[in-house]
N, C-alpha and C positions, 0 to 999 in steps of 0.2 A: 445509403449509409447513414448511420445515426451520428448525430453531433455528440462528440465525447467530451470536450471542453473547449475553452476559448484561449488555449495556450498559443503563443505565437509560433511555436513549432509543434503543431498537432501530430506529426508522424511520430516525433520522439515520445510524445505523451501516450499515444495509442500503443506503441510498442511496449513501453513501461507496463502500461495497464494490462496488456495481453500476457506478458511475461509474469506479472504478479498474479494474475488470474490462474495461469498454468500452475505456479507454485502453490497457491492456495488450493486448487483442485487436487494436487498430489498429497494433500493432508497436512502440510506445513503450517505453521503460525509465523506471523511476521509483525515486526515492531517498526517504527520510523527509521531508527538507526541501522536495522537490517536492510530496509528497503533503499536507504542511501548507499549502503556498502555494496549490495547485491546488484541492485538495478539503476543506480544513479538517480534515485527519485528523492527529491527534497520535500514533496508534498504527498505523503502517503494518503492522508484523508481524501485528497482529490482523486488519487488513483483508485481507491477503494470505491468511490463514487462511479468512476468510470467502469470498474469491474462489474459493478451492479448493473450498469446500463447495457454493457456488452453481454453479460450472461444471464441476467434476469435473477441472479442469486444475490441475496442481501448477505454479506459476510457477518459474522458474529463479531462482537467487540467487547473487550473488558480492559480495565486499567490494571497494569501491573507495575511493580517497583523494580527499577534497575539501578545500577550504580554508574554514573556518568564518568567521564575521564578524570574529572577533578575529584572523585571519590565521593560525590554528593548522592544520595538516594533520591531519585525522581520517579514519578509516576507517568507512564506513557500508555497509549493505546496499543493493544495487541489484537490483531484480527485473524480470523480463520473461517474456514466453510466447514 
């Protein structure tokens, strides 16, 4: 089995990476806040690296503007395959 990350709870991280990979492979796009809300992942960038290691597919990335809960416009990464 490939080493996915050094998280103290590797089963949880692998599960998140697998679920995120499936979500992306279905044609969806994802941002960090969506990853937190849907998969409980606080570190989408790390899970994206895991997705790449697990699938051999490098997700595409671009910065998008979103409005946070305080009403401030911020830029975040959005990933897709």
